[in-house]
C-alpha positions in Angstrom: -6.0 -16.8 61.7 -4.3 -20.2 62.1 -6.9 -23.0 61.9 -6.4 -26.7 62.6 -7.7 -28.7 59.6 -8.7 -32.3 59.2 -10.9 -32.3 56.0 -8.8 -30.6 53.4 -7.4 -32.4 50.3 -3.9 -31.0 50.4 -3.0 -32.9 47.3 -5.4 -30.8 45.3 -3.7 -27.6 46.2 -1.5 -27.0 43.1 0.9 -24.6 44.7 2.1 -27.1 47.3 3.6 -29.2 44.5 5.7 -26.3 43.2 8.4 -25.9 45.9 10.4 -27.6 48.7 8.1 -26.4 51.5 5.0 -27.5 49.8 6.4 -30.9 48.8 7.6 -31.6 52.3 4.2 -30.8 53.7 2.7 -33.2 51.1 5.1 -35.9 52.1 3.7 -35.9 55.6 0.1 -35.7 54.3 0.7 -38.7 52.0 2.3 -40.6 54.9 -0.2 -39.9 57.6 -3.3 -38.1 56.4 -4.9 -35.8 58.9 -5.8 -38.4 61.6 -2.8 -38.4 63.9 -2.2 -36.1 66.9 1.6 -36.2 66.3 1.1 -34.9 62.7 -1.1 -31.9 62.6 -2.0 -29.7 59.6 -3.1 -26.0 59.8 -4.4 -23.4 57.4 -3.3 -19.8 57.9 -3.3 -16.5 56.1 -5.7 -13.8 55.2 -7.8 -12.6 52.2 -4.6 -11.9 50.4 -2.3 -14.6 51.7 -2.7 -18.4 51.7 -0.5 -20.6 54.0 -0.3 -24.2 55.2 1.6 -25.6 58.2 2.5 -29.1 59.3 3.8 -29.8 62.8 5.3 -33.3 62.9 6.9 -34.3 66.2 9.8 -31.8 66.5 9.7 -30.2 63.1 7.4 -27.4 61.8 7.2 -26.6 58.1 5.4 -23.5 56.7 4.4 -22.9 53.1 3.0 -19.5 52.3 2.5 -17.3 49.2 3.0 -14.1 51.2 3.9 -12.6 54.6 2.0 -13.8 57.6 0.8 -12.0 60.7 3.9 -12.3 62.8 2.5 -11.9 66.3 0.0 -14.8 65.9 2.6 -17.0 64.3 5.2 -16.3 67.0 2.6 -17.2 69.6 1.8 -20.4 67.7 5.4 -21.5 67.5 6.1 -20.7 71.2 3.0 -22.7 72.2 4.1 -25.8 70.2 7.9 -25.4 70.8 9.2 -27.3 67.7 12.9 -28.1 67.5 13.2 -26.6 64.0 11.0 -24.3 61.9 11.4 -24.2 58.1 9.7 -21.5 56.1 10.2 -19.1 53.2 12.3 -16.0 54.1 9.4 -13.6 53.9 7.9 -15.6 56.8 11.0 -16.6 58.7 12.5 -13.1 58.9 9.7 -12.1 61.3 10.6 -15.0 63.6 14.2 -14.1 64.3 13.6 -12.8 67.9 11.7 -15.8 69.4 13.4 -16.6 72.7 15.3 -19.9 72.8 15.8 -20.0 69.0 18.7 -19.1 66.7 18.9 -18.5 63.0 21.0 -21.0 61.0 22.0 -20.7 57.4 21.8 -23.8 55.1 22.8 -24.4 51.6 20.9 -26.4 49.0 23.1 -28.7 46.9 22.1 -30.5 43.7 23.6 -33.9 42.9 25.7 -34.5 39.8 24.9 -37.6 37.7 28.3 -39.1 38.3 28.8 -42.8 39.2 32.0 -43.4 41.2 34.6 -45.7 39.5 34.7 -49.3 40.7 31.7 -48.8 43.0 30.7 -52.1 44.5 26.9 -52.2 44.5 26.9 -55.4 46.4 28.0 -53.4 49.5 24.7 -51.3 49.3 21.8 -52.6 51.3 18.5 -50.9 50.3 16.3 -52.5 53.0 18.6 -52.3 56.1 17.7 -52.9 59.7 16.3 -49.6 61.0 17.9 -50.3 64.4 21.3 -50.4 62.8 20.7 -47.2 60.9 19.5 -45.4 64.0 22.6 -46.5 65.8 24.8 -45.0 63.1 22.8 -41.7 63.1 22.7 -41.4 66.8 26.5 -41.8 67.0 26.8 -38.8 64.7 23.9 -36.7 65.9 23.3 -37.4 69.6 20.2 -35.1 69.7 18.4 -37.1 67.1 14.8 -37.7 68.1 14.0 -40.8 70.2 14.5 -44.3 68.8 10.7 -45.0 68.8 9.7 -41.8 67.0 12.4 -42.2 64.4 11.5 -45.9 63.7 7.8 -45.0 63.5 8.3 -42.1 61.1 10.6 -43.9 58.7 9.0 -47.3 58.7 5.7 -45.5 57.9 7.1 -43.5 55.0 9.1 -46.4 53.6 5.9 -48.6 53.4 4.2 -45.8 51.4 7.1 -45.5 49.0 7.9 -41.9 50.1 11.2 -42.7 51.7 14.2 -45.1 51.3 17.2 -45.7 53.4 20.6 -46.9 52.1 23.3 -48.6 54.1 26.8 -48.9 52.6 29.5 -51.3 54.0 27.5 -51.4 57.2 29.0 -48.1 58.3 27.6 -45.3 56.1 24.0 -44.3 55.6 21.8 -41.8 53.7 18.1 -41.4 53.6 15.5 -40.3 51.1 13.6 -37.9 53.3 10.9 -37.6 50.6 10.2 -38.5 47.0 7.3 -36.3 45.8 6.6 -35.5 42.2 10.0 -36.9 41.2 11.7 -34.4 43.5 13.9 -36.3 46.0 15.4 -34.8 49.1 18.4 -36.6 50.7 19.4 -36.2 54.3 20.6 -37.9 57.5 24.0 -38.7 56.0 26.3 -40.3 58.6 29.3 -42.7 58.9 30.5 -44.6 61.9 33.4 -42.9 63.6 35.9 -45.7 63.0 35.2 -45.7 59.2 35.3 -41.9 58.6 37.9 -40.5 56.2 37.6 -43.4 53.7 35.4 -41.6 51.3 32.4 -43.9 51.9 29.8 -41.1 52.2 31.1 -39.6 48.9 30.8 -42.9 47.1 27.4 -43.6 48.4 26.0 -40.2 47.7 27.3 -40.2 44.1 25.8 -43.6 43.6 22.5 -42.5 45.0 22.5 -39.4 42.8 23.4 -41.4 39.7 20.8 -44.1 40.4 17.9 -41.7 41.1 18.8 -39.4 38.2 18.7 -42.4 35.8 15.1 -42.8 37.0 14.3 -39.2 36.0 14.3 -37.8 39.5 15.8 -34.4 40.5 17.9 -35.0 43.6 19.0 -32.4 46.2 20.0 -32.0 49.8 20.4 -29.3 52.4 23.4 -28.8 54.6 23.6 -26.6 57.6 26.6 -24.3 58.1 28.8 -26.9 59.9 28.3 -29.5 57.1 28.4 -27.2 54.1 32.2 -27.6 53.4 31.9 -31.4 53.3 29.5 -31.3 50.3 31.5 -28.7 48.5 34.7 -30.7 49.0 33.1 -33.9 47.5 31.9 -32.0 44.4 28.2 -31.3 44.8 26.9 -28.1 43.3 25.6 -25.4 45.7 22.5 -23.7 44.1 21.0 -21.5 46.8 21.1 -20.6 50.5 18.3 -20.0 53.0 17.7 -20.0 56.7 15.9 -22.0 59.3 15.3 -21.3 63.0 16.3 -24.0 65.5 16.0 -24.5 69.2 19.2 -23.2 70.8 20.8 -26.5 71.8 24.1 -28.0 70.8 24.2 -30.3 67.8 21.0 -31.5 66.1 19.9 -34.0 63.5 21.5 -33.5 60.1 19.9 -31.6 57.2 16.3 -32.8 57.0 
C-alpha cells in the first residue's frame, strides 16, 4: 500500500543514506520537510519490502529494498503524471509499459580530481543571479520547468546549503543538485549557444570536481543517452548505467 506520510523522520532511516535514490529523497526532505503540497512523501511496500517515494513538482524518486506491487505503483504514477520517474531497476522494469512514457538509459560518471591548467578562478561566480542561470538553461533545455518553480526550488535548497550554482564567464553553468553525506550530484550543465565549442563546460566541470574533491566530497553526475558522449570526450569516468522513464516529449531538462 502507498501511504502519504507527514510525520516520519526520514533522516533516521539509515538505508536512505546509502544510495543515490535515498540521498536524493533526503535532499528534498532536508529542503522542505513534509509540509508542502508540491513536495509530498509516501511510504510503500509490504511485510517484506520497504519503500519511500518523493513527488516533487515534475519529478518522482522511488527508493526500495525490493520489488513493489506493480499495478498499484502504475496507477499511482498515472494519477500524478510526473515528467520523470527514477527508481532502482527492480522497480522500474515493471513500469516500462505505462502509456505516454519511454525508457531512457543514463550513465553515471565520476569526476577526476584534475584542475585545468591556467584556470581563471576570477571568472567563476558562486552566487550568480538565478534569473541569468535560468536564461542559460532554458536556451539549452526549452522544456525546463517554469521560471517560478525553478527559482523557488533552487533558492530554497541554496539557503539550506544543499545546492550551489556556478556561473563561468557569464555563459556556462553547472549546479550542485544535492550535497548529502558528502556525496555531491552535479547536473544542469549548459553553455550559451554563442559560446559553445570553446571548452568552457569542460574547464568548469574539472574545476568543480577538483574543488569539491579537495573538500573530501565524492562527486558524480548522470548523463542521458544524448549527452553521454560529451562527458566521455572530456575525460570523465563512466562507472555504471541505469534507466529512467520519462514523459514522451521532445527534449527535457538535463541530467538531474
